[in-house]
C-alpha positions as CSV (number, residue, x, y, z in Angstrom):
1,M,-53.4,12.9,-1.0
2,T,-52.4,9.5,0.2
3,R,-49.0,10.7,1.3
4,A,-50.7,13.5,3.3
5,L,-53.0,11.1,5.1
6,I,-50.0,8.8,5.9
7,L,-48.1,11.8,7.2
8,I,-51.0,13.0,9.3
9,A,-51.5,9.4,10.7
10,A,-47.8,9.2,11.5
11,L,-47.8,12.5,13.3
12,A,-50.9,11.6,15.3
13,G,-49.3,8.3,16.3
14,A,-46.1,10.0,17.4
15,A,-48.1,12.5,19.5
16,A,-50.0,9.7,21.1
17,C,-46.7,8.0,22.1
18,N,-45.2,11.1,23.6
19,D,-45.7,10.7,27.3
20,A,-45.2,14.4,28.0
21,V,-47.9,15.9,25.8
22,T,-51.6,15.1,25.7
23,G,-53.6,14.1,28.8
24,L,-50.9,14.7,31.4
25,G,-52.5,14.9,34.8
26,P,-51.3,17.1,37.6
27,P,-48.2,16.1,39.6
28,S,-48.8,13.7,42.5
29,D,-49.2,14.9,46.0
30,P,-48.4,12.2,48.6
31,S,-50.2,14.1,51.3
32,K,-53.5,13.5,49.5
33,E,-52.9,10.0,48.3
34,T,-53.8,6.6,49.7
35,F,-51.1,3.9,49.8
36,A,-51.3,0.1,49.9
37,A,-51.3,-1.1,53.5
38,S,-48.4,-3.4,52.6
39,L,-46.1,-0.4,52.1
40,G,-46.5,0.8,55.7
41,V,-46.7,4.5,54.6
42,N,-48.3,7.0,57.1
43,I,-47.5,10.4,55.7
44,A,-48.6,12.0,59.0
45,D,-45.8,10.2,60.8
46,M,-43.1,11.2,58.3
47,T,-40.8,14.2,58.0
48,R,-41.2,16.4,55.0
49,T,-38.1,17.9,53.4
50,S,-38.2,21.5,52.0
51,S,-38.3,19.9,48.5
52,G,-41.4,17.9,49.3
53,V,-39.9,14.4,49.9
54,Y,-41.3,12.5,52.9
55,Y,-39.2,10.1,54.9
56,K,-39.1,8.1,58.1
57,D,-36.1,6.6,59.6
58,L,-36.7,2.9,60.5
59,V,-33.1,2.4,61.8
60,V,-30.7,5.2,62.4
61,G,-27.1,4.4,61.7
62,P,-24.5,4.8,64.5
63,D,-23.3,8.3,65.3
64,T,-19.8,7.2,64.4
65,A,-20.8,6.0,60.9
66,A,-20.2,8.0,57.7
67,L,-23.0,10.5,56.9
68,I,-24.5,11.1,53.4
69,S,-24.1,14.8,52.5
70,D,-24.0,16.9,49.3
71,K,-20.3,16.0,49.1
72,T,-20.8,12.3,49.2
73,T,-19.4,10.6,46.0
74,S,-21.1,7.3,46.3
75,V,-23.1,5.0,48.5
76,N,-23.7,1.3,48.5
77,A,-27.3,0.6,49.2
78,T,-30.0,-2.1,49.1
79,Y,-33.4,-0.8,48.1
80,S,-36.9,-1.7,46.9
81,G,-39.0,0.8,44.9
82,Y,-42.8,0.6,44.8
83,L,-45.8,2.4,43.3
84,K,-48.5,3.6,45.7
85,D,-50.6,0.5,44.9
86,G,-47.8,-1.7,46.3
87,T,-46.4,-2.8,42.9
88,L,-42.7,-3.5,43.2
89,F,-41.0,-1.8,40.2
90,E,-37.3,-2.3,41.1
91,S,-35.0,-3.7,43.7
92,A,-31.3,-4.1,44.1
93,A,-28.9,-5.4,46.7
94,N,-25.6,-3.7,47.6
95,I,-25.7,-1.5,44.5
96,L,-23.3,1.4,44.0
97,I,-25.2,4.7,43.6
98,D,-23.8,8.1,42.7
99,P,-26.2,10.4,44.6
100,A,-25.6,13.2,42.1
101,S,-27.0,11.1,39.3
102,A,-30.0,9.7,41.1
103,I,-33.5,11.2,40.6
104,P,-33.8,14.3,42.8
105,G,-36.3,12.8,45.2
106,F,-34.1,9.8,45.9
107,R,-31.1,12.0,46.4
108,D,-33.0,14.3,48.8
109,G,-34.5,11.3,50.6
110,I,-31.1,9.8,51.5
111,M,-29.4,13.0,52.6
112,G,-28.5,12.8,56.3
113,M,-28.5,9.0,56.4
114,R,-25.6,7.1,57.9
115,E,-24.1,3.7,57.1
116,G,-26.3,1.1,58.7
117,G,-29.4,3.3,58.4
118,K,-32.8,2.2,57.0
119,R,-35.3,4.7,55.7
120,K,-38.7,4.7,54.0
121,I,-38.9,7.5,51.4
122,V,-42.0,8.8,49.6
123,I,-41.2,10.9,46.5
124,P,-43.8,13.1,44.7
125,S,-43.8,12.7,40.9
126,K,-42.2,16.2,40.4
127,L,-39.0,14.8,42.1
128,G,-39.2,11.4,40.4
129,Y,-39.9,10.9,36.8
130,D,-42.6,13.7,36.5
131,G,-44.5,13.5,33.3
132,R,-42.4,10.7,31.8
133,S,-43.2,7.0,31.9
134,V,-40.4,4.6,32.6
135,R,-40.6,1.5,30.3
136,N,-39.4,-2.1,30.6
137,L,-37.2,-3.5,27.8
138,D,-40.3,-4.9,26.1
139,G,-41.9,-1.4,25.9
140,S,-44.5,-2.0,28.6
141,I,-44.8,0.7,31.3
142,K,-42.8,0.1,34.4
143,I,-43.5,3.4,36.2
144,P,-46.5,5.4,34.9
145,R,-46.0,9.2,34.5
146,Q,-46.9,11.4,37.5
147,S,-46.3,8.4,39.9
148,T,-45.5,8.8,43.5
149,L,-42.5,6.5,44.3
150,I,-41.9,4.7,47.6
151,F,-38.5,3.4,48.5
152,D,-37.3,1.2,51.4
153,V,-33.5,2.0,51.5
154,E,-30.7,0.6,53.6
155,I,-27.3,2.3,53.4
156,L,-24.4,-0.2,53.6
157,K,-21.4,2.1,52.8
158,V,-20.9,5.8,52.3
159,T,-17.9,7.2,50.4
160,N,-17.0,10.8,51.2
161,P,-14.1,12.7,49.8
162,S,-11.0,12.6,52.1
163,T,-10.8,15.5,54.4
164,T,-7.0,15.1,54.9
165,S,-4.5,16.8,52.6
């Protein structure tokens, strides 16, 4: 009997820790959300991609600069990532990113950018971390599940495959 109670308690505890099971709210919808004023997000002034990512170019890179496409192998970028309440959850300077391994919304959001470009990107939860929380090393929640993500991105270098043979 005692073993059965311990097993039941352990299973209940495991279910409570599973971020993708009980009590998961609907995916976020940036068009219906309010953002901290400090983020400077105005969805009505942004372009929406077919996938549902919103973006606004703050600086367009020169026409002669390399362009990010689905063939791009890597980019060097400086970025800051925020939650809709203005909480900074991550930032990096001159970091090497493989677009193919980035979250789908980030990848979609940087497509078409050129070296020297700066863009604000708003990512619905479905194209971010969806129903999963992202945790800090100490176990505390860094990004709650179903969170809309906001990124300020500057593209420093684009690496595309060589077109010469």
